[in-house]
N, C-alpha and C positions, 0 to 999 in steps of 0.2 A: 503494500499500502504505500503511495506516495504522499509527501507532506500537503497537498494540497486537499487529497480525499481527506488526509485525518483533520486538517484542518475546518472540513467541513463537518465532519462527526461531531469534533467540540465546539463549531460553533453552535451547532443546531442544540449542543446542552448547554449554552450559555458560558464557554469557556474560550476564554482569549489568549492574546499572547504569546501562541506557541513556538516554543524552541527561543524564545525571546529573554528567556531569562528572568522574566519578572515575574511578580506576584500573579496571582491566575486567581478565580473564585466571584463568589456574588457577594454584596456587601457587608454582611453580617460573617463572614471568612476574617480571622482575625489578623492584622498585618504586621510581622514581627521582621526583625531584622537577617534570621536565618531564613533559607531556600530549601527547600526540599526537592531533586532531581528525578523525574519519574521516568524511567528508562523503559522501554517497550523488550520484552523478551523475544517476540518474533524477529527482530534483527538487529536489536541493540541500539535503538536512536533514542535520543532523547526527544521527549514530547513535549515536556512542560516544565516550569519551576514553579512550586507552591509554596507560600507562606508557611513559616514555622510557628506554631501558637507559643507566645512570649507569656512568660508567668503573670506578668501585669495584665495581659489581656485573656487567659484563663479565668482571671479571676473578675473579670467582668461579665464575660462569658455566662459564668456561674450566677451572678447577681443578675443579669439578664433573663435569664431561665426561670428565678425561682419568684421575678416579678412577674413574668408571663404567666407562671403556673397559678398566683392569685386571681387571674381572670381565666384563664381556662378552666381549672376546676368547676369553676360555676355554669360554663355549657353543659344543656344537656346532654347526655350519653348518644342520644340517637344524633343531634346535632353534630358532635363531635363525631358522629360516623360517617354524616354527609361530609366532612373534610376528607375523611378519609377515604369516600368515595370519589369524589374529586381528585384526588392522588389517583386514583387506580385508572381513570380516563387518563389522566396526561401521562401516566407510563405506558398508556395502551400506544398512545402518539409518539413517545418515544422511544419504544421497543427498541427499533432496528438499531437506532443510533445507542443506543445505551447496550444492547446488545454486542455492539462491536468495538464499543469501548471496553467494556470487561474482557473480550477476546484478545483484542490489542494490547490494553495495559498487562493482565492476569498471563496472558497464554493458553488459557483454554478456547477448546474449538467454539467454533461462531455457533453450531447448534446448541452447545451446554451455553453460551452468552446469553442468546437469547431464552433458553429456558429457564436461566436465573432469574431474566427478567419478567417473565411469564410467571415465577413461584413469587415474584413481589405483588402482582397482579391478582395472583390466585388471595395469601394474606391479606390484602387489602379488601375482598371480598367478602373473604371470612369474619375480619374485623369489624366491617358494616352491621351484617348480621348479629353479630357479637355485641353490637353498643346497644342493642335489644335486649340482650340477655344475659345482664349482670347479675347472674340470681343469686338472691339471700335463702335463709330458710325460716321460717317459721317454728317454734318449739310450742309444746306444751308446758305450763309454769306449775309448779307443786302448791303456788298460793292464790287463794280464790281471788275472782277478777282483776288478775295480772295476764299481760300476754307480752311473749319471749319472740326475738325475732334476730335476726343476724345482718348485716348488711356490708357493704363494701365501697372504702375509700380508696380514692389516690394515695397516691406513695408522697410525689411533688417530681423531682429533677429523679431520673431513670438516667444511669450512665452505662453505655454501650461501647465497647470496646472489641473490633470486629479484626480477623483474620483475612491475609490475603486470598487466600482461596475463593471464598465467595464472598467478592468486592463489596456487593450490594444487598442479595436476595437475605443474610443472615439479620443483617440492620435492620430490612424492612418485616422479620419475623416479631424482631423484638419493638421496632417504634411504632408500628402500626398496632397493634397491641397496647403498648404503652398509652397512645395517644385516648385509644378510645375508651380507654381505663379514666381518664384525665391528666395524666402525666404529662411532663414535657421531656423531652430528650435531649442530651446530650453526645454526641458520636466522637470516637476517637477510630477512624479507619486507620486499617495499618497504612504505613509509611509507603508501601510498597506500591500500592494502587490509591494514592490520594485522589488521583483526577476524576475516580469512580465516585468516592466522597462528594467532591464538590458538584457533580454532576447531580447527584441526588439530591442534594441539596439545593440547587439551583432550581429542580423542577417542584419540590414542594414549596419552597419560598415564592413561588408563582402564587401555587393555591392562596397562600397565606394572605398575599398579599391583593390577590383578586376578592377576600372575604372580609379585609379589614382587620384581620389578625396580629397578635403581637408576632416577630422573627424568632423570640425566645422558647417560641414552642419548640421549636428544632434547630440544635447549635449544630457544628462543627469544631473540632478541636484537631488540628495536624502537629504530627512530632513523635517523637518514638517512644522508648521506652520511659522517661522520665515523665513527659507529657500523661503517659496513662498513669504513672504515678502520683501525680498531683489528683486524680478523680477517684483513684481506689482509696487515698489516705484523707479526701476530702467528706467531713461530715455534712456536709452539705446534700451530698447524692445520698441517698437513702437507700438506692439497690444500684449494685451493679453486675451488668451480665457481659460474661468477656468470653470470646471464642479464642481458641490459640493451643499451645502445647499445655504436657501436663504441670512443666516445670512453670511456664508463665502461671497457669492457674493456682499451684501451690504458693505464689507469692501473692497473687489477687486474693486469693480466701482468706489469708492468715493477717493481710492489711484490712481489710473490711470486717472480719471477724471480729479482730481488735479493737475495732471501734462500735461494734455492735450493730453493722450495716446487714444490707442481706447480697446475698449474692446467688446469680446464676451462673452455671461454669459448666462450658459445654468443652472437653477438653480432647485428646486423642482416644484413638481407637486403633484398634489390632485385629479386624474383622475375617472372619472365618467364614465358609462356606463348606457345610458337609454334605458330600456326593455317594449316597447309597446305591446299592445293589437296585434299585427298583427308581433308579432318579431316567428324567426324559433327557438325554445327551442333547440333543438339537438345542434346547432350552438352556440347558445346564452350559453351555459352551458359550451361547451369548452372553448371560449374569455374569459367568466367571470372566471374560473377556473384557468387557466394559466396565465392570467392577474392579478390574485391575489396571487398565489403561484408563481407562478415563479420567478427563483432567491429569493426564501423565501421572497418574497415582498420587496427588494432592488432595483428595478428598478425606475429610476423617473418616467417609464414610467406604473408601475405598476397599476392597479386594486385597488381604495380605496374606490370607492362607487358602489353601486348599486341602480338607482335609477328605479325603478318597479310601473308598473300600476298596480292601487288598484284592478282589476278584476284578474292580473296576479300573484296577489301578494305570495299567500299560493302556486301555485303551483310550483312557483320559488321556495322558502323558501325549500320547500322539495324537489326538486332536488338536490338542494344546498348542504343542510345536506349529503342527500345519496351520491352523490359526495366526499365530504369531508373525509366521512367515510371509504373512497376505499383508501385515499392517504396512499403513501408508504414515509415515512420519514428516512433517513438515509443519508449512506456514497455518494456523489456525485459521484464519480467514478464509480458507481453501476448504470449501464444503467437503472435498474430496479426499483428505484427509482424518483419519482415525486420533491420531496424537499430535498434540503441540508441544511446546517447550516445558520444562522446567520453570520457576517463577523467575531466577537468576543463578548467577554463578555458584555462589555460596550453595544453593541446593543440589547444583552437582557436585561441589565437594562431597558432600553427606552421602550421595548415592555411591558415590564412587569407594567411598570411606567403608559403606555397607558391602559392597559388591566384593571387596577387600576382606572381611569381618569373616563373610558366608564360608571362605576358602579358606581361611583359616581358622574355623570352629569345626571345620570337616563338613562342610555342605560342600554338592555338586550341581556345577552348571549344564543346566538342560539348553536352556536358550541363552548363550553372550550377551551381557549386556555392552557399553563405551558409551563416550562420546561421540557422537556424530558431525561430521567434518566437512567443508566446502562452502561454496557462496550462500548457500540456501540455508545453512547451518550457522553463519558466520556469528551470531549473537553467543554461540558457545554454550547456549542451553538446551540443546535437541539431545535426548539420549535414546538408549534402545531399551523398549521394554524389555525386562530379561524375566527367567523364570530356575528354578533353584530347587533341587530335592536336600532339604533338610528334617531335623528331629525340633519336633516341637520346643524342647527344652534349651537349646542352641540361647546363643544370651543375645544376638544379633534377631532373631526371630521373638524374642520377648519383648524387642524394644520398636519403636516406631519408624520408620523412613518413610519420610514423604518423597517418595519416588517410584517410578510403575516396576517392582521387583514383588515377584508373588514365588511364595513357597509352596511345595508340595510337600503334604504330609501323610504316610500310610495309616489307615484301621483296619481292626478285626471286626469289632461289635461297635453297635450303635452308641453305648453306654461307654467304650474307652473314644469314641470318638466325641461324643457331648463332653467328656471331660478334657480330651486333650482341646478344644475348642473353649471351655471355659477355663484354662489354666494358664493366662496369661492374665498381666495387673489392669489391661483396658476393657471396658464392658459396652462399649456403642451397638454396634449392630451384627448380627451374625443372621446366617439363612441354613435352611437344610433342601436338597434336593431328592423328593421322593415320591413316588407314585401310590406309596403304600400309608393310611391311614395313619397307622399305629405307628408307624415312626416317626411322621410330622407330631402327630399329638403328644409322644413322649417327649419330643425335641421343644413343645412349648408347653410342658409341662412345669411344676414346680422344683421337679428332677432334671428340665432338663437346661437351655440355654440362661444364663447369668448377665446378659446385657438386657440393655434399655430396648432395642427394637429384635424382633427376633421372625422372621421370614420364612415363607414356605413356597419353594417355587419361585423363586424370583432372587435377586441378587441380593446383596449388602447394601448397594450404590440407592442413589433414587427415591428417597422420600417423600410421600406427599404432605401438602400443610395440614391435613386435616387432623394428623393425629400428633402428639406432643410428641417431641424430639428431643432424644438427651440418652443418656447412657449411664452407668454405675460402676463402682472402685475407682481406680484414677483417670475416668472419661468425666467425672467431676460431679454427677446426679441431678443437675439441672434440669430441667424442660422448659423447653420454648415451640412457637406456633402454634398448634391446634390444642383440642381437647380444652381442658380446664385448665390450660397452663395461665390463661390471664391473671388466674388467682394470685400468681407470684408477683403483678405487678401491684399488687392492692394489699392494703391492711383491713384485717376482718374486724368488726367491732359488733358485739352483743350489746343489745338493748333489751331493758325488762321494764314495761309500763303499769305503774299501779292505776287504776282508774276505780280504786275502791275508797270509801272514807278512812279506811285504818289503815295500818302500817303492821301487816305480820311479815316476821321476820322467817328467812329460808333454813329448813333443818328445825323447825318448830320453835326456835330460841324464844325464852321469853325473855322481854325485858320493858318492865315497866317502870313509867315515872310517877 
């Protein structure tokens, strides 16, 4: 893609000064002295430079969000839903450009870029319906002529820290729900995809302006680790929703808990598909390969391990090797390609270190990896998806590498397979491929998968927004998106109303004056 085409995409999203070295973004973006350079992993070229938020501007932004909250919380929930509905309509208009920017700045395939914007649209639709369903409960009191019920109130400013691999969708999972619940949001996108964050902010800023609402309802801060630390340590931000590595999550969780705040943590995954003797191999192959190489293996739900029945092992192995031989690796904006680049050369280094560790720990490479060279791959971020035979207990297998590395592990009994699947520190997504009902039900039972997501006859990757998304163990335990995940963005209040002429005490306690 040439510079003029890139400029047209960014212009459509309200971003100017491409390659000029100046700051960029809508007017509520903090203007600091430092700049963040955004490079595309597609060909390594500089896209734009974005202002890094200063400590002084951060404080102004938080104060702005607090003032906006005083107004926003008084808007009725269905009216807040109407604002989110309008945002969803804007996203439909900008789907092509925003999807291309996601692909350009992050490196995922164009189909996945458009799909990510569709996720934003879907969660907006979900949130609009939710705005009329923020239900509480009515309880019966033990005291006569008393009524008890519970209601839910917004928390205030919700801080969102998102990762590079889903530059826009995960923010929207959080913010669409937070908004209809009556909260305002402050977002720190990954500094690796800063332009995507600004584009989203620009789109929603149009909605706020058209409805004469304060900009502080949605704010953005840009920067690295220290910028995120300002927010995680800030008592003015009662909830932090953070997506990223387990290491990052430990620090965020500790900081937020230390000030008695709330946190939603969406951290690492080490996801497995169990392939039984009764699997439909045609659909299994599609789910396994897409799960392993989609987004170049940089999804938290990417398939890392295939746990294959010993009687099917050789057959599955040969089919995988044949499928990998036909993968097309290249520019993600070319819809003929299956696999784009890793996010940057640091990710490439992690990938190469993992390949070395596989061999050092006794693994066998079935499909060799490596870095691709040539003019088409001049960014240095294109790598070969690879397959290795390993044992589940290998240290490298227990560790999550954000890259297209797939591990094959053999099993004898389903109970053994489930134990292998669960025997990792992470607990996000899992799947079983089988046409046997007993196998699928055991996998879903209390004795089965210990993950937050457990699928039958679909892969580990590609969750819909209707269900709560999240995992257990070192994945963090948080839930986002659908179901009743909205409750995490609100505070519960129990109310008791006495409409009698007396004041009876609970538990029959007597206190006469």
